[in-house]
N, C-alpha and C positions, 0 to 999 in steps of 0.2 A: 504493501499500500503506500502510497503517496503522502509525504508529510503536507504541512499545514502550505498555503500558500505564501511565498517569499515577501509578497507586499506586506503581511501582519508584521512580519520582523523588522520591516524598516520603519514601519510607523512612529514607535517612540524615537528612533533617530531624529525624523523630522522635526517632532515637536521638541526635541533639547536642542537641534538646531535654530529653532524659530526663537526658541527662548532666549539662547545665547546670543542672537541676532540684536534682539530686543533689549539685552541687557547692555551689551556694548553699546548699541545706540544711546542709551539712557546715561551710564557713563559718559560718553563724548558730551552728551548735553550737559551734563553737571559739571564736568572738567571746563567747558566752555563759560558757563556762567558764573565759575569761579575765577576765571580769568578776567573777566569783565569786572567782577569785584574787586580782584586785585589791583587792577588799573585805576578803577574809581578811586580805592583807597590809598594808594600811590600819589595820586592827581591832588588830594585834600591833604596827605601828609605835606606834599611840596609847598603847600600855600602857607606852612608854619617853618620860619618867619616867612610874610608876605613880601616877595622880591620877584616881583613881575617884569618880563622885559617888555618895557612901554612900546617900543618900534614894533615889536613882533605884535602885542595885542592890539596896537594901532592897525597892523596890515590885516590881522583876523578880523577884525570887527569890520572893516571895510569890505574885506572878501566875502564874508560869510553873510553880512546884512547890507550894504549899500547895492552890493551887484546884485543880491538876489530881490532888491524890491519891484522890478518889470515883472517878473515871472508870477510874484507872489499877488501884485497888486492885480494882474489878470485873473488869475486863480481865483482870488477875493470876490472880485466882481460878478464872474461869471457864477460862483457859489451862489449869491444872493438871487442871481437870475433863476437859477435852477430851482432855488425853492418855492420860487412864483410858479414856475411852469409845473412843478410837482403836484402844488396846493391849487393851481387854478380851477380844474374840474370840481373839486368838493366846494371850493369857496362859491363858485357860481349856482351849484345845485342846491346848496344849504343858507347861501346868501350870508355868510359868515365874513364880510367886509371889513368888520370892525376889529377881526382878531387877525388880519394878515401880517400886520406889524408884529403880533406877540409871535406867532409862529416861527417868522422869520427870523427875528432876532434870539428867541429863548433855542431854536436848535442850531442856528449859526455860532452864538456864543459860546454854549455849553459844550456839544459835541462837533457841529461839523467842520466848522472853523479850525479848530486845533488840530483836529486829526488830518485834514486835507493839506494844512500849509505844512506840518509835519513830514508828511508823505512826500510833497515837493522838495520840503528841505534836504529828506536824507538824498531823494534822488539826486538833486543839484550840489549842496555843498558837501554832505556826509561820502558821496563816491568820489567826489574831487580833493576830499581831504585823506582819504584812503588811499588813494592813487599815487598822492603827494607823498605820503609816509612810506608808503611801500616802496616806492623808487628807490628813496632814501635808504630805506632797510638794504633791498637787493646790490645796492650800489654801494654798501658800507659808508655811506657817510654816517648814519648815526652811530655805527661804531667808531668814526673819527670823531664824534665830537667827545664820547666816553674818553678817547686817547688824550683831547685835548683839557680834560678836565671838565667839560662842561658836562651837567646833568640832562640826559634828554628830555626826562619827566619834565623837569621846571622850565625847560628851554622849548621844547615841542608840543609836549601835552595841555599843560595848565592855560596857555593863552587860547588853546582851540578848543577847549572843555568850557571856558569861562566865556568866550565870545558867541559860540553857538548857542548855550544856556541864556544869554543875555537879548541875542539877537533875535532869536525864535521867540522868546517872549515878546519883545518889541515889535517884532512882522505879524504876530499874533494880534496884539492890540490895533495895530494899522489895518489888518485885513479885515477884522470885526468892523470897523467904519466902512471900508469901501464896499464889504458885503451887505450891509445895510442899505446903503447908497444904493447898488447896484437890485436890490430888493423893493426900494421905492419907486426906483425907475421903472422898471420892468412891472411893478403894481399897478402904476398909474397908466401904463400903456397896453398892457394885456387884460388888466381887469377893471380899470377904472377906478383904483381905490385911490384917493388924493393923497399926496407927499403927507399932508398934516394930520390926516385921519390914522395914515400908516405909523406916525410917531407919535402921536397921540397912542394908540394901543400899546407902543414898544415901552414908552416910558408908565404906562398904568401896570403892565402887566410884567415885565422883565425887571428884575431886582440887581442889585450890585452883586449878589453872590452869584449870580447866574456868571456875571463878566469874570469874576475872580476863580469860578470853578475851571472856565476854560483857560484863563492865563496860568494858573498851577500847573494844568497837564501840558500847556506849552513850555513850561521851564523844566519839566520831567523830560518831556521828549527831547529838548534840547540836550540835557545831559545824556540819556541815552542814547541818542545819534552820534554825539560826540565819543562817548566811552568805545561802541562799536567800530566807527571808523576807525579811531585811534588804536585800538587793541589789533584789528585786522589787519591795519596797514604794518605796524612796528613787527607783526608775525609774519610777514609775506617773506617767501623764498622762491628761489629759480627763477629768478629774471622776468622778462615780460609776461612769460605765461602766467607766473605767481603773482604778478601785478593784477592781472585781468580775472583770476581766481580770486584776490582779496575785494576787490571793487563788486564783483557780482553778490559775493557773499556778505559785504558790507551792505548792498541796499535790500537783500531779502532779510538780515538780520534786523535791521532797523526796523522795517514794514512790521515783521514779526513783533518785535519789544514794543512799538509805538501801540498796536493794537491790543496787546498785553496789558500794558499798564494803563491805557484807554479803560479797557475793562476794570482793573483792580481799584484805580482813581476813582471811577464814577461809583463803585459801590463805597469807598470809603467818604470822600468829600461830601458834603451837604448841597 
């Protein structure tokens, strides 16, 4: 008589391999999260005593903030318009014209504005930062700084983290104004909602806490994008292909972390 089929003997091996693969992936994620945490802690430690390179800080503020204004302005204005387009059918059907300002303002200030601007910021600023640091790492410029007695964390990371946090906070506040302007304009054009009625609804139902909710998220997103881009940039190896892999990983990891932080902070903040 023949024995049992060979497939039954291989089934436990498949389960073990799947469990091993899942465990290896979980350990890799944990190691990467720990690396991000170490970068953040080393950056905070480098602030004591506070000795920022003012020239490098000014360069970073201009690069990540001023040069991002055009794309952020366009994104913000279109965000307000999209909110009107999405709400238009319901507004006409239920006659909720007096709530248009509240709907656009509440959604934009608390959720849509900070998240969209942060994702745009990570795609433009975070990827550029990763590419710059990865190029320096693969061409041994970072090692040259250490040989010269310059702390790469204090010289390279601290200005970038500080600039990204501050400028994403400021860009989000600026984009909130443009999103409201875009919503008011398109509300008048598409729905016939007078801008005075739009902003009266906004002032009545939207509170300062809603604005602060979004700005706190923006600051957290800025730190997240900075830490991820700096970590992956400095860890890049392998020449030009390594730089490309680092940039791709930075954009993906930043987007995932922004969404995770948004979920977490939404549950914590009032």
